N, C-alpha and C positions, 0 to 999 in steps of 0.2 A: 148725593151732594153735588154742588156746584163749586167748582173751584174757581170761585170769582174771589179775589181778595176784599174784605171788608175793612175800609180806611176811613175812620172816623175822625176828625179835627176837631179844635177851638174853633170857636168863630173865627171869622178872618175879615175884617173891613174890606179887603181888597175885593170879596165876593160880589158886593152892592156896583163897584166898577166894571167886573167882569160881566155881568151882567148887564148894565149900561151900553158895554162896547158891543154885545150882540144885540141888543136891541137896535141900536144906532144901525147895524148891518140891516137887519129885518125891516125898520121901520121905512127905510130906503127903497126898499123892493115892494112891502104890501101896506105901508102905512096910511096910503088914502085909500084902501078898502075893510081897513079892519078896527075894528072898536077899541081893541087894547092889545098893548103885550104887557102881561102882568109877570112878574118875579115872584115864584111859590115855591112851596118846599123849604128845605131846614134853611138854605144860604139864604134866604131872603129875610131871616129874624134874628135881630142882632144879638149876638149873646149864644146864640143856639148852635151847638157843635153839630155837625154835619159831614156828610161825603161831600169832597170838594166838586158836587157837579151842581150845575146850574140848572134849574128846573123852569122851564118857561110856559106860559099857556099864552098863546095867539088868541083872543077873541074874535068872533064873527059874529053879526049880526043874527043869521041864520045860514043854513045849507047851500043858500044860492050864491054866497059868494066863495062856498068851498073848493070849485074847480078852478076859478080864477087865482084864489091863495095859493093853490097846492103847484100851478103851472109857475107861479112867480116862484114860488118856493126852490122848485126845481132848477131855475135859472140860477141860481145862486147856491146850487149844491145839497140840497135838502129832497129828499125821497120819500114819498108817502110809504110807511108801514103798515096800514089800516089801525084798525081800532085797538089792536091786542088784546080782544076781551072786554074792554070796556067802553060801553055807548056812550056817543057824545062826546068822543076824546081820539082825535086822531095824530097819531105819532109819527115822527119823522126823525129819520136821521140823515146822518151828512158825514161826507168825506172833503179831504182837503182844507180842513178849517186849523190847521196849526196854530193862528194866530189869535185864535179865539178859545177860552178856557173851556174844558169837556162840559157840555150841557145837554139836557133832554127836551125837546120841542116838541109840544103839542098844540093842536087847532081844535077850540072847543067853540060851537054855537054858546048863543047868551044863557040859554035855557040848561046850559050840561049840569046835572047834577056832579059830574065832577070837579069841574069848575067852581062850582058854588062850594063844595066840600073845601077843594084847595085854599080858595079865599075865605074861608069862616075860619079855616084852622089857622091860617098864617095870620089872620087879623086879632085872632084870640091871643095867641101866642105874641106877638107885637106889644099885647097890652097885659101882659100877665108874666112878670119877671119870675114869679116864682114858679108857674109851670115850666118855664122857659129852663131853671135849673134843674129842676126832677127831668124833663125829658132829655135834657142834655147829658145828664149822669146816667139814665138807663141807656142810651144810645151808648154812649162811652163803654159801660159794662156791657152789651152787648157784643159789642166789636172786640173787647179785649177775649170775652168767654168762646166766641166765634167767628176768628179771624178769615177762617176759609170755607165759611158756610154763611152764604146770602139769606138762604132757607131759614136756617136758626138764628140767625140775627134779627131777621123781621118777626120771626114767632116771639122771641123775647121781649121785643119792642111791643108787641100788641096788646097787652093787659093796659098797659100804661097810656097808648094811644086812645084805646077804647073809654078810658077814664075820661081824657083830655075832650074827646069827642062827646061824650055826655055833657060836660061841663060846658062848652061852647055850643050846645042846642043840636049836633049833628045824628046824635042816637039818643 
């Protein structure tokens, strides 16, 4: 069991602003060499309950841009962690950013299956308020049942996520 507290909050409109602040800082460093900076994950869907952590996918046209992006990200405090077991999704950690909301940062080439999954799921939820309500309820229940076990939290959500993936064509 992981001792990582699971906190799921009702949707907060400030998350969009938090993303824009992070995006502004990222764009200043890499905006000229990337094809997009996408707000993904639960905080990117209006009305969806979420852990208050902003998920961001930086999109590059292909891996020929990766070294330069990684170098510039390092200059502003982000350090490459590898793909953490997910093909075509490079994770970055950071330090020294107390002025920004906690976030997860990934760099993905346009062909990344993980990027496609993030965007497809986000866009499906943005257009299906009933799915947002159902998924919010499941996430809130999971956090209530497993407040100290992120693995059990994830396991509890999985059937709902798989159903939604099926509805949006991901499986």
